[in-house]
Each structure stands twice: as C-alpha cells, then as structure tokens.
N, C-alpha and C positions, 0 to 999 in steps of 0.2 A: 410488540411493533404494531403499527397501523396496519391493518389488513389490506389497505390499497397499495403498501409498500411491499416490494419482493426483492430479496438479495439474492443475485445469481452468480455462481463462480463462472469465470471464464477460463477454462484450462488452457494453458500455453507452455506445454512441455513441463520443464522443471519449476516453473512458476505459475502463479495464477493472478488474473485481474479479477476484478468484481464489478458488476453492474447493478446499481440500485433502481428499480424501476417503480417510481411513484408517478405524480402527474407528468413530470418530465424524466428522462433517464439521465443517471449520474455515473461516471465511470471512476472507478478507483485502480490506480496504475495502468501501464500501458505496455507491459512485456519487453521484449530484445528487440532491438533494430533487425529487421528481416522478417519479423512476425507479423507484418502489417496485413498479409492476405489471410492469415490464421485469425487473426484478431477480428477482422471485419466478418469472417465466416462465423466465428463464435457468437459474435454480437447478434448477427442475423439469426442465429438458432436461438438466441434468447428473446427474439423478437424486437431488436433495436437496431436502426440504422445508425451509422456513424454521424451522418448529417444531422440526427435528431438530438445528439447529446447536448446537454444544458451546461455541464460543468464536469470537468476532469480534475480528480485529486490526485496528487502524487505523493505518495507516502513518504518517499526519500530518493536521493539522487544516486542510486545504482542502477546500472545499464539495464538489469532485468525489470525494472520497474518504470524507467523513463524512455527505453529505446525507440518507441513509436510515436512519442509525443509530437515531433516535428512533422511526421506524416499526418498525424490527425488534425493539426493545426491548418493543414491546406484543404481539409475536408469538411471542417466544422468550424461554427462561431463560438463553440463552448469556451468559456474561461478556463485557464489552468490554474488551479490553486495549490500553493505549496509554502512550505515554510520559507522565511527569508535566507537561511542558510542553503536550502534546496534551490530557490531560485538563483542564488549567486551561482551554484554549480551548473544549472541547467543552461545558463547564458553562454557557457563555453563547451558544454557537453562533458564536464568533467565528473569524476566519481567522488561521491561522499567518502569519508574515512572507511578503510577496510581493516580494521584492527582484530587479529584472529584471537579468540578465546581458548582453542584447543589446539594440540598437535596437529589434528587433522586439518583443521582450518589454516594453520601456518603452511602447511604443505600445498593447500590450495591457492594461496594469495598469488603465486606467481601466474597461475592459469587465469584468475579472477582479474587480475591486473591487465593481461593480454586481451581481454574483451570489455574492459571497463569503460572505454569510450562509446558514446552515442552521439547522435545528430543534435547540435545545439538548438535551443528554443527560448523563447521568453516566457515567463510566467505573467499572470495577471493578477491574482489576487494573493497577497502575503497573509499566511495565517499566523498571528503572533500569539494571542491568548486563546480565541475560539472563533470559529466560523459557523454562524447558525445556518442551517440548512431550510429554515422556513420559507425563504423567497422561492425555492424549488418544490414547495408544498411537502416538505419532508420534515417532520418532528425529530431532528437530530442536530448534531454538531460535529465539526472536524475540530480536533484538540491535539496539541503538541504531545508526543509521547516519545522524548529523546532517549537514547540508551544505545540501540544499534548503532545509529548515527546521531549526531546532535540535532539533525534537521527533521528527525521522523514524526509524522503524523498518523493519528488514527481516526476512524470515523465511527461514531456512536449513534446508533438509531435505535430508541427503545431499549430492549434487553439485549441487543446484538452489537457487535463491535467488528469492523473490518480494520485488521491491526498492521497489515504489512509484513515487516520482520521483527515485530515486538517479541513474538514467540515464533517457533518454527517446529515442524515434526521431527522425530527423533530419526536417525539413519535407519532404515529398514522397518521402521514403525511410525509411519507418518500421522497416524491418529493420536499418537502420544505427544504431548508438547515437550520442548526443551527450551532452555535459554539459547538465543541465536548464537551460531558459531562465530560470528563477527560482532564484536561488542567493543564499542567506543568508550562507554562509560557505565560501569555496572551499578553505581549508586543512582545515576538518573534513570537507568533502566528499572531499577526496582521500584523507584517513585512512579514511574510510567505505569508500570502494572498495577500497582496499588490504586493509582488515580482512575485506571479504566474499570477496575472491579468494584470501587467505591461508588461508581455511577449505576450500579445495580445490574452490570451486564451479567448475562447468564451464558452467552454463546460467543466465542470468538472465532473469527474467520481469518486465517494467515494467508501469506502468499506461498507458503510452502507447507503442504500437510493439512492436518486438520479437517473439519473444524474441532474446536476443543470446548468442553464445558469449563465454566468459570472455576469450579473447585479443582479440576485438574491443574489449572494454571497457577492458582494459589499455592499449590505445593511446590511450586518451583522457587518461592520466596523463602 
C-alpha cells in the first residue's frame, strides 16, 4: 500500500467502520443509527472531520453498516457509493437479505429483524463492476463481493482489503476468520473470496473481528 495511505479502524461497539486516509479521507460503512456521536468522536480521534470526507462506501444494506448514512448526508458533501441492490434498499431504509447459515444465526434473526430498519438515504454512485479510487488519490478499487448479501462490496487498496461482512471473526475468537453467519449465496461467497485473494491481498479488514491474514481466509474455502 502507498505509504501516504493509512487504513484506520473506527470501532463502533459490535461492528467497525474504517477510514482510509489518503490525500482526502474515505469512509467505509457507517455503523448503527444512534451511533452518530460515537462515529464523529472516533473519526476525530483518527484525525478526520466528518465534513472533510470525500466518499462514503457502503459495503451492504444492513443496519449496522448503513445506520448513520442519513446523518452523514446532512454534514458532508461526500458521495455515497453502493451497489445497485444496496442503493435500492437505502432509499427506503430496508434491510438486505438476512439468511441464517447456522442454528445460532437462525435464533438471532428475530432480534436482527427488530433492529433492521435505518433512516432512508439516497446513494450517489452505483458500483457495478468496479469503482476506481484514483480520483481520490488512492490506488485502489471498490469491487462487488456478493455472498453475505447479493449487494456486498469490498474495497481493495494495494495488499489490503476492507471487506465488510465477507468474513467475520469467530464467536469468542475474533482474530480467527469464519464464514459469515448470515449468508445469502454460498457459491457467490466463495467466488467473492477467491476474487479478493486473487488480487494479491495479504490482509483483510472485516466489520466484525479481524484483521485476518489472507492464508487464514483461504482455509475457509
């Protein structure tokens, strides 16, 4: 990765956003509704003011990733980038698919459904094949990585990738990667993991747990 670019985790309780600090800052994901003050505080701790954000990438339309987007819209001119499926969900504050993969996940779905809504917001940039980050001074791309939901995105910057819920930490072992507990399409997920790894990524930064080395994640396939 370019030495002028830094990836900083923004911890938000059970989930994490990330800020990429290059010539201009880019935010990846936006936490739950109600975490606005925490998000602003954590960004400031990372040396970033909300108003200075140049781009916000939403990895997918779950409430713990899209909750503060509407609030951010009022404070920054940053464009919101998302997949077409996610943009459709954002317009109504709807959740993407929550298909449980495990017995525990199945038990969690009623609770997750109860907190699935978030303030509606319109996206600006639809990511279909790839969105280059060169206009923001960063040698990287936003790419589709469906599986967890069909609208998922990841951000690849050099040997690093910010992957949302493409992989997650294991229960009680957050530094050990696992297949996400909610998984809409297993075949698409496997293709997405391979797509990220084939780009030469060495380090993956998820929303829950991590970070993970690429060889750790490869063993999930």
